[in-house]
Structures are given as structure tokens and as C-alpha cells.
C-alpha positions in Angstrom: 93.3 188.0 12.6 93.5 184.9 14.8 91.5 181.7 14.1 87.8 182.2 14.8 86.3 180.3 17.7 83.0 178.8 16.4 81.3 178.6 19.8 81.7 182.4 20.2 80.2 183.0 16.7 77.3 180.7 17.7 76.7 182.5 20.9 76.8 185.8 19.0 74.4 184.5 16.4 71.9 183.3 18.9 72.1 186.6 20.8 71.5 188.7 17.7 68.7 186.4 16.7 67.1 186.9 20.1 67.6 190.7 19.7 65.6 190.6 16.5 63.0 188.3 18.1 62.3 190.5 21.1 62.5 193.8 19.2 59.9 192.9 16.6 56.7 191.5 18.1 53.5 191.8 16.2 52.0 193.8 19.0 53.8 195.3 22.0 50.7 194.8 24.0 50.7 191.0 23.4 54.0 189.5 24.4 54.7 186.3 26.4 56.3 187.1 29.7 59.8 185.7 29.0 60.0 187.9 25.9 59.4 191.1 27.9 61.9 193.1 29.9 61.4 193.3 33.6 59.2 196.3 34.5 62.0 197.7 36.8 63.9 195.4 39.1 64.5 191.8 38.1 65.9 190.0 35.1 63.9 188.1 32.5 65.4 186.0 29.7 65.0 189.0 27.4 67.1 191.1 29.8 70.0 188.8 29.2 70.2 189.6 25.5 71.9 193.0 25.5 74.5 192.2 28.2 75.3 188.9 26.4 76.1 191.0 23.3 78.4 193.3 25.2 80.1 190.2 26.8 80.7 188.7 23.4 82.1 192.0 22.1 84.6 192.0 24.9 85.5 188.3 24.4 86.3 188.9 20.8 88.7 191.8 21.5 91.8 189.6 22.3 91.0 187.3 19.4 90.9 190.3 16.9 93.7 192.6 18.2 97.0 191.0 17.0 99.4 193.0 19.2 99.0 194.5 22.7 101.1 197.5 21.7 99.0 200.7 21.9 100.4 202.9 19.2 98.7 205.7 17.2 97.7 203.3 14.4 96.0 200.8 16.8 94.3 203.7 18.7 92.9 205.2 15.5 91.5 201.8 14.5 89.8 201.3 17.8 88.4 204.9 17.7 87.2 204.5 14.1 85.4 201.2 14.9 83.8 202.7 18.0 82.6 205.8 16.2 81.2 203.7 13.3 79.1 201.6 15.8 78.0 204.7 17.6 77.1 206.5 14.4 75.0 203.5 13.1 73.0 203.8 16.4 72.7 207.5 16.1 71.3 207.2 12.6 68.6 204.8 13.8 67.4 207.7 16.0 67.7 210.3 13.3 65.9 208.2 10.6 62.4 209.0 11.7 63.2 212.7 12.1 64.6 213.3 8.6 63.0 216.2 6.7 64.1 217.2 3.2 62.8 220.0 1.0 59.3 219.8 2.5 58.9 216.3 0.9 56.1 214.1 2.1 54.9 210.5 1.5 56.7 208.3 -0.9 59.1 211.0 -2.2 60.3 211.5 1.4 60.5 207.7 2.0 62.6 207.3 -1.1 64.9 210.1 0.0 65.3 208.4 3.4 66.2 205.1 1.8 68.8 206.8 -0.4 70.3 208.5 2.7 70.2 205.2 4.6 72.1 203.6 1.8 74.7 206.3 1.8 75.1 206.1 5.6 75.3 202.3 5.6 77.9 202.3 2.8 80.0 205.0 4.6 79.9 203.1 8.0 80.1 199.5 6.8 82.1 199.9 3.6 85.6 198.5 3.4 87.8 201.5 2.8 91.4 202.5 3.7 91.7 203.3 7.4 92.1 207.0 6.9 89.0 207.2 4.7 87.0 205.2 7.3 88.1 207.7 10.0 87.3 210.8 7.9 83.9 209.5 6.9 82.8 208.5 10.4 84.0 211.8 11.9 82.1 213.7 9.2 78.9 211.8 9.9 79.3 212.0 13.7 79.7 215.7 13.7 76.7 216.1 11.3 74.6 214.2 13.8 75.8 216.3 16.7 75.3 219.5 14.8 71.7 218.6 13.9 70.9 217.5 17.4 72.1 220.7 19.0 71.6 223.2 16.2 68.1 224.2 17.3 66.5 222.8 14.1 63.0 221.9 15.2 62.9 218.4 13.5 65.9 217.2 15.6 65.4 219.0 18.9 64.1 215.8 20.5 66.1 213.1 18.6 67.3 210.4 21.0 71.1 210.3 21.3 71.7 207.3 23.6 70.9 203.8 22.4 72.0 200.2 22.2 74.6 200.6 19.5 75.9 203.7 21.1 76.5 201.9 24.3 78.1 199.0 22.4 80.5 201.4 20.7 81.5 203.0 24.0 82.1 199.7 25.7 84.2 198.5 22.8 86.4 201.6 22.9 87.1 201.5 26.7 87.4 197.7 26.9 89.9 197.7 24.0 92.0 200.3 25.8 91.8 198.4 29.1 93.0 195.3 27.2 96.0 197.0 25.7 97.1 198.9 28.8 96.5 196.3 31.6 97.2 192.7 32.5 94.8 190.2 33.8 95.0 191.4 37.4 94.6 195.0 36.3 91.5 194.0 34.4 90.0 192.2 37.4 90.7 195.2 39.5 89.1 197.5 36.9 85.9 195.4 37.0 85.8 195.5 40.8 86.4 199.3 40.9 83.7 200.0 38.3 81.1 197.9 40.0 81.9 199.0 43.5 82.2 202.6 42.5 78.9 202.6 40.6 77.2 200.9 43.6 78.6 203.7 45.9 77.6 206.5 43.6 74.1 205.2 43.1 73.4 204.4 46.8 75.3 207.1 48.7 75.1 210.3 46.7 72.0 212.4 47.2 70.0 213.3 44.1 69.7 217.1 43.5 66.1 218.1 43.5 64.9 214.7 44.8 66.7 214.1 48.1 68.5 211.0 49.4 70.0 208.5 47.0 67.5 206.1 45.6 67.0 203.5 42.9 63.5 204.5 41.9 62.4 205.2 38.3 63.1 208.8 37.2 64.4 210.0 40.6 67.8 208.2 40.8 71.2 209.8 40.2 71.6 208.2 36.8 68.3 209.6 35.6 69.2 213.0 36.9 72.5 213.1 35.0 70.8 211.9 31.8 68.3 214.7 32.1 70.9 217.3 33.0 73.3 216.5 30.1 70.9 215.2 27.4 67.7 217.1 28.0 65.2 216.5 25.2 67.4 213.8 23.7 66.4 210.9 25.8 64.2 207.8 25.4 60.8 208.9 24.1 58.9 206.7 26.6 60.4 208.5 29.6 61.8 211.8 28.3 63.6 212.4 31.7 66.0 209.3 31.8 67.3 206.7 29.4 67.9 203.0 29.8 71.1 203.4 27.8 72.1 206.6 29.7 75.4 208.1 30.6 76.1 206.9 34.1 74.8 203.4 33.6 77.2 202.9 30.7 80.0 202.7 33.3 79.0 199.3 34.7 78.3 198.1 31.2 82.0 198.6 30.5 82.6 196.1 33.3 80.4 193.6 31.3 82.7 194.0 28.4 85.8 193.6 30.5 84.5 190.3 32.0 84.1 189.2 28.4 87.6 190.4 27.7 88.9 188.2 30.5 87.1 185.1 29.2 88.3 185.9 25.7 91.9 185.8 26.9 91.2 182.5 28.6 90.0 181.2 25.2 93.1 182.6 23.5 95.5 181.0 26.0 97.6 177.9 25.6 95.7 175.9 28.2 94.2 172.5 27.2 90.6 172.9 25.9 89.1 170.9 28.7 90.8 173.2 31.3 89.4 176.2 29.5 85.9 174.8 29.6 86.2 174.0 33.3 87.6 177.4 34.2 84.7 179.0 32.3 82.1 176.9 34.0 83.6 177.7 37.4 83.9 181.4 36.6 80.3 181.6 35.3 78.8 179.8 38.3 80.8 182.1 40.7 79.6 185.2 38.9 75.9 184.1 39.0 76.1 183.4 42.7 77.8 186.7 43.5 75.1 188.5 41.4 72.3 186.8 43.3 74.0 187.8 46.7 74.5 191.4 45.6 70.9 191.5 44.3 69.8 191.5 48.0 71.4 194.9 48.5 71.7 196.4 45.0 68.8 194.9 43.0 69.2 193.6 39.4 68.0 196.3 37.1 68.7 196.5 33.4 67.6 200.1 33.0 70.1 201.1 35.7 72.5 198.3 34.7 73.2 197.7 38.4 76.4 195.9 39.5 74.4 192.8 40.5 72.9 192.7 37.0 76.4 192.8 35.5 77.7 189.9 37.6 74.5 187.8 37.0 74.3 188.3 33.3 78.1 188.0 32.7 78.0 184.8 34.7 75.2 183.3 32.5 77.0 184.5 29.3 80.1 182.7 30.5 78.2 179.5 31.3 76.5 179.5 27.9 79.8 180.1 26.1 81.4 177.3 28.2 78.6 174.9 27.2 78.9 175.8 23.5 82.7 175.6 23.7 82.6 172.1 25.1 79.9 170.9 22.7 81.4 172.5 19.5 85.1 173.1 19.9 85.9 170.1 22.1 83.4 167.4 21.1 83.1 168.6 17.6 79.3 168.8 17.2 79.3 171.5 14.5 76.8 170.5 11.8 73.9 172.2 13.6 75.7 175.5 13.9 75.7 176.6 10.2 72.3 178.4 10.2 73.3 180.2 13.3 76.7 181.2 11.9 74.8 183.2 9.2 73.8 185.5 12.1 77.1 185.3 14.1 79.4 186.6 11.4 77.2 189.5 10.2 75.7 190.9 13.4 75.9 194.7 12.7 74.3 194.7 9.3 71.2 192.7 10.5 70.9 194.8 13.7 71.0 198.0 11.7 68.7 196.9 8.9 66.2 195.2 11.2 65.9 198.5 12.9 65.2 200.3 9.6 62.8 197.8 8.0 59.9 198.3 10.5 60.2 202.1 10.0 60.0 201.6 6.2 57.0 199.3 6.3 55.2 201.7 8.6 55.8 204.5 6.1 54.1 202.5 3.3 50.4 203.3 3.6 47.6 201.0 2.4 43.8 201.1 2.6 42.4 200.1 6.0 39.8 197.3 5.6 38.2 198.4 8.9 37.6 201.9 7.6 36.1 200.5 4.4 33.6 198.3 6.2 32.7 200.6 9.1 33.3 204.1 7.7 33.7 205.4 11.2 35.6 208.8 11.6 37.8 207.5 14.4 39.2 204.7 12.3 42.0 205.9 10.0 41.4 205.5 6.2 45.0 204.3 5.7 47.4 202.3 7.9 51.1 201.3 7.6 51.9 198.1 5.7 53.4 196.5 8.8 50.2 197.0 10.8 48.2 195.7 7.8 50.2 192.6 7.3 50.2 191.7 11.0 46.6 192.6 11.8 44.9 191.2 8.7 47.3 188.4 7.5 48.6 187.0 10.8 46.2 187.7 13.7 43.0 186.2 12.1 44.7 182.8 12.0 45.3 182.6 15.8 43.0 182.6 18.8 45.7 183.8 21.1 47.0 187.3 20.2 50.3 186.5 22.0 50.8 183.6 19.7 50.1 185.8 16.7 52.5 188.4 18.0 55.2 185.7 18.4 54.5 184.4 14.9 55.2 187.8 13.4 58.5 188.0 15.3 59.4 184.5 14.0 58.6 185.5 10.5 61.1 188.3 11.0 63.7 185.7 12.1 62.9 183.7 8.9 63.2 186.7 6.6 66.6 187.8 8.0 67.9 184.2 8.1 67.3 184.1 4.3 69.0 187.4 3.8 72.0 186.4 6.0 72.2 183.0 4.2 72.6 184.9 0.9 75.3 187.1 2.4 77.0 184.1 3.8 77.0 182.2 0.5 78.3 185.2 -1.4 80.9 185.7 1.3 79.6 189.2 2.0 80.7 190.1 5.6 80.0 193.6 6.8 82.4 194.9 9.3 82.4 198.2 11.2 
């Protein structure tokens, strides 16, 4: 393992922090505009979060892989880590579907928590390489069996997802790193982005007609529905924002990060590295804005212009942090952020489980007690109760209340991650 670059950990920490912030509002109906995704075309600050994480994942590859020799041992390490990330994401989809011996209520919740602990230990535990591989293969095939077995509880479980895409990007970007040089990697990015643009804008969509970029009728959505019918994003059911075809340009995001990571790992003077990153980032942003005129930025489709634009901003942010932290030495302020940067997977996974747990804990609904109206439920989830009756009444603006709930999530996980950091507990996939 090479020496860690603090600026990269800081950028990762801020990115994961933002993921938790935007994924945990008090109310999805009351969110400030910058904390919402673009409705379709466009790019908000929130839309930068996911591609930033993929960029950082790519940038870390040349810093983590000691040799560029692709042998069986290295391949199996890459495959194992990729499957572990994918399987963590799959479990988040399966968690809400778990049924066990007709259990209900708290017995079922306790069973889910026990299963969650077992899965987390299997996928985040530090075992010998062979044991890691056997465990993740067993879990992955269990998930696939349940999804396609015809068992009613799992017939509509979502299979794509954020961690699933991250795992796939890591796998392919790592192989690209090991099998190509810098020129080959640049060519790969160009081929992926141009190829995706051509496929999405030139190939007719079966059943819908000419190629288009509209919601639900584009080629990416058609492929998702064809290959993963009933296993897609619940809000759409016919396409998925982390679908199959749109993962191809996401790999390009990872490879751009890979290129920047190799620059960081080079023997160039630090000032030269920072200048090259600034120049590269600015160029990518400009190219993304130009391409946006012909192939609009769209996170759900992960369009080629979106890749260039977001990778450009990620490079600019990393260059700024690199200059400030690794060149100028302003490091004291980074410690609370490093708590997040060195333990990204555990907080992403557990922050996805916690809201589901809180929603399963039922408490008396004060509105039912005071009104006794039939349409008002007698019990509500603990998360709804805490937000609605402990946070919202203290704020006139519901959007502020919603943001406060999200910030409380950040505070809670900061304390948890501080404890892990102090105890030197680092969870690696």
C-alpha cells in the first residue's frame, strides 16, 4: 500500500458526507433546490455527488494496486472487492423484502438485524483472500437465486443501485489500469463516451420508434426493462437511474479518476501536478458544457456530457485540496472529514439500513390520539415521529426543518466514525 494522499481522503470524506446529507432529508417533499437532483436534464450540486465518488474510486486505484502485473491473484482480489461492493448494495435492496418463518413486528425486525450483522461481517470482515471470495460468491448467488426463484417476496426486489454501479466501475477500471498505458486509457474514455453517444442518439428504440433521450422511452430504459423486468427502481418500474447501459459511461468517470490518480502518483513536482489537474479539470468542464448542447447532461442517463462536466469539477476540487493540504500544508481542519474519508463503505451501508430500522419501530401517533380520525394511522414509524414532532414544530420553514434532520444525521454518523477512527477500526471491502 502506497502512502495515502490526504487531499484524496478529504474529497472522499466530503463526498460521502454529502451522500448522507442528500439521502436523508426530513421530508422528501421539502428540500432546498441545490439538495435535489435535476428532474431530468441538467446538473445540480447534488448530481455531482455520485460521479465524484466514482472519480475518487478510480483515482485511488493506482495508489492501492502495488504492481501493474495482472496475474490470477491480482484478478481474484479485484473480483472479490468488486463483488463485495455489489453485494452490499444488493442487500440494501433485499433488506426491506426479508420474510422469515411468518414473523412480524419486532421479532421480524430483530431477525433482519441479525441477518444484517452476518452479511456486514461477511462482506466487511478481514479474512484470508480465499475466504473473502467464497463468502461473497455464496452471498451473491443467494441474492441472485432469491431474485429469480419466483418467491413472491423477492419478485420485485431492485437489483441495480449505487453500490452495484460502484462495484462494476471498480472492476473494469482496475482491469483497464492493469492492461493499458496512459494513451490507452484516454482512448478508452473517448471510445466509451463517443460510443454511448452514438448508441443513444442513433439506434431506434424497439416499440417506441426513433432514438430519443426522453424518460422511459430511450434505449437505456428499454434495455433495463428487457433484462431486469420487475427488478428496477420502484419509482419508475420500467427503467433505472443506475441501469445497465448507462453504467458504460460511468466506467469512463472511473477511468478519468484513474488518470488523475496516476498523475498524483507520478514523480512530477507537486506544483506541476496541481497545475496539470487544474488545467485538465477546466478543459473537461468546458468540453462537457459544449457537448451539453448536443447530448444534454443527464444523471439518470449518465450522458457523456455529464461525465466530462462532473469529472472536470471533481478534478478541480481535488486540485484545490491538493494545493491547500499537500502543498501548503493546511491540514488541521481536515481531521473531522478524515473520519468519513477512511471509512466510506461502512457509513454508506449502515446509513442506508438505519432509516429502514427506525421506520420499523412503531410508536403511538399523537395526531391519532388527539383527533381519533380513521384516516390517521394509530401508529407511525419512529423516524417519522422524531422528525414530525421533535424537529418540525421548532421551525417555520419546513425545508429548514428537513435540512436540520439531515444535518442531525451527519452529526450522528460523525460521532460514530470518530469512535471508529479513534479505535483504529477501518472497514474495507
